C-alpha positions as CSV (number, residue, x, y, z in Angstrom):
1,M,-92.2,-15.8,99.3
2,Y,-91.3,-16.8,102.9
3,T,-92.6,-14.8,105.8
4,A,-92.1,-15.1,109.6
5,K,-92.7,-13.0,112.7
6,I,-90.0,-12.1,115.2
7,I,-91.2,-13.5,118.5
8,D,-88.1,-12.9,120.7
9,I,-84.8,-11.2,120.6
10,G,-81.9,-12.5,122.7
11,E,-80.4,-10.1,125.1
12,L,-77.0,-10.4,123.4
13,V,-78.2,-9.7,119.9
14,P,-77.3,-6.0,120.0
15,A,-73.7,-6.9,120.7
16,F,-73.5,-8.5,117.3
17,E,-74.1,-5.1,115.6
18,E,-70.4,-4.5,115.8
19,E,-69.9,-7.7,113.7
20,N,-72.9,-6.9,111.4
21,L,-74.3,-10.3,112.1
22,V,-77.8,-11.5,113.0
23,I,-78.4,-15.2,113.9
24,L,-81.9,-16.4,113.1
25,F,-83.5,-19.4,114.7
26,G,-87.0,-20.9,114.7
27,S,-89.1,-21.3,117.8
28,N,-87.3,-24.6,118.6
29,V,-84.1,-22.8,119.4
30,P,-81.9,-24.6,122.0
31,D,-81.9,-22.8,125.4
32,E,-78.1,-22.3,125.2
33,L,-78.5,-20.2,122.0
34,K,-81.6,-18.1,122.9
35,S,-79.5,-15.2,124.2
36,I,-77.7,-14.7,120.8
37,C,-80.6,-15.3,118.4
38,V,-83.5,-13.5,116.8
39,I,-86.2,-16.1,117.3
40,H,-89.0,-16.2,114.6
41,E,-92.2,-18.1,113.9
42,E,-92.9,-19.2,110.3
43,L,-96.0,-17.7,108.8
44,T,-95.6,-18.9,105.2
45,A,-93.0,-21.2,103.8
46,E,-91.3,-21.6,100.4
47,E,-88.8,-24.3,99.4
48,N,-85.2,-23.0,99.0
49,P,-86.1,-19.3,99.6
50,L,-82.5,-18.2,99.9
51,K,-81.0,-17.3,96.5
52,P,-78.4,-14.8,95.4
53,G,-80.2,-11.8,93.9
54,G,-83.2,-12.4,96.2
55,H,-84.1,-10.1,99.0
56,I,-84.6,-10.4,102.8
57,S,-86.4,-7.8,104.9
58,F,-86.5,-7.3,108.7
59,G,-89.5,-5.0,109.3
60,N,-88.7,-1.9,107.1
61,D,-85.1,-2.7,106.4
62,S,-84.5,-4.5,103.1
63,Y,-81.4,-6.2,101.8
64,E,-80.2,-8.0,98.7
65,I,-78.9,-11.5,99.1
66,V,-75.4,-11.6,97.7
67,D,-74.2,-15.1,98.6
68,V,-75.8,-18.3,100.1
69,G,-73.8,-21.0,101.9
70,N,-74.3,-24.6,100.7
71,L,-76.3,-25.6,103.8
72,A,-78.2,-22.4,104.4
73,N,-81.5,-23.4,102.8
74,K,-81.4,-26.9,104.4
75,N,-80.7,-25.4,107.9
76,F,-83.3,-22.7,107.4
77,E,-86.0,-25.1,106.3
78,E,-85.3,-27.6,109.1
79,L,-84.5,-25.3,112.0
80,G,-85.3,-21.8,110.9
81,H,-81.6,-21.2,111.4
82,I,-79.2,-19.0,109.4
83,S,-76.5,-16.5,110.1
84,V,-77.0,-13.3,108.2
85,Y,-73.9,-11.2,107.5
86,F,-74.5,-7.6,106.5
87,R,-71.3,-6.8,104.5
88,E,-70.1,-5.9,101.1
89,G,-67.2,-7.1,99.0
90,D,-65.9,-10.6,98.4
91,N,-66.1,-12.6,101.6
92,E,-65.9,-16.3,102.3
93,I,-69.3,-17.5,103.3
94,L,-69.9,-20.2,105.9
95,P,-72.1,-23.2,104.9
96,G,-75.1,-22.1,107.1
97,A,-74.9,-18.4,106.4
98,I,-75.9,-15.8,103.9
99,Q,-74.3,-12.5,103.0
100,V,-76.5,-9.5,102.2
101,K,-76.0,-5.8,101.3
102,P,-76.0,-3.0,102.3
103,A,-73.6,-3.4,105.2
104,K,-76.1,-1.9,107.7
105,F,-77.4,-3.7,110.8
106,P,-81.2,-3.8,110.8
107,T,-83.6,-2.4,113.3
108,L,-85.2,-5.4,115.1
109,S,-88.4,-5.4,117.1
110,I,-90.6,-8.2,118.4
111,G,-93.6,-8.5,116.1
112,D,-91.7,-7.3,113.0
113,E,-92.0,-9.5,109.9
114,I,-89.1,-11.2,108.2
115,T,-89.8,-11.7,104.5
116,I,-87.7,-13.5,101.9
117,S,-88.3,-13.2,98.2
118,R,-86.3,-14.7,95.3
119,N,-86.3,-11.4,93.3
């Protein structure tokens, strides 16, 4: 299981609710991306934590991972960076993104934990 704590939420993150998109980035986020990212600090790591059929939670909101882009695990392990799309149905997935369901934007608060489990 992978766990992290939300340490900052960029001021433009709420605007992405319309797109059902959350952009995660580790604490090494470039300054020019801070305003659009949910910044997190890793607590426990796991190699290749993102798998279809697994789950990701933001605080009390839990989601099933439906699809994983071919660079998502690499980017997440190296940078803490992935784009999370909250949508259902067949959608083309970007290389550094995951798709989860249900299609409901999470409630995000500083201090909340992000957890990722493979099942």
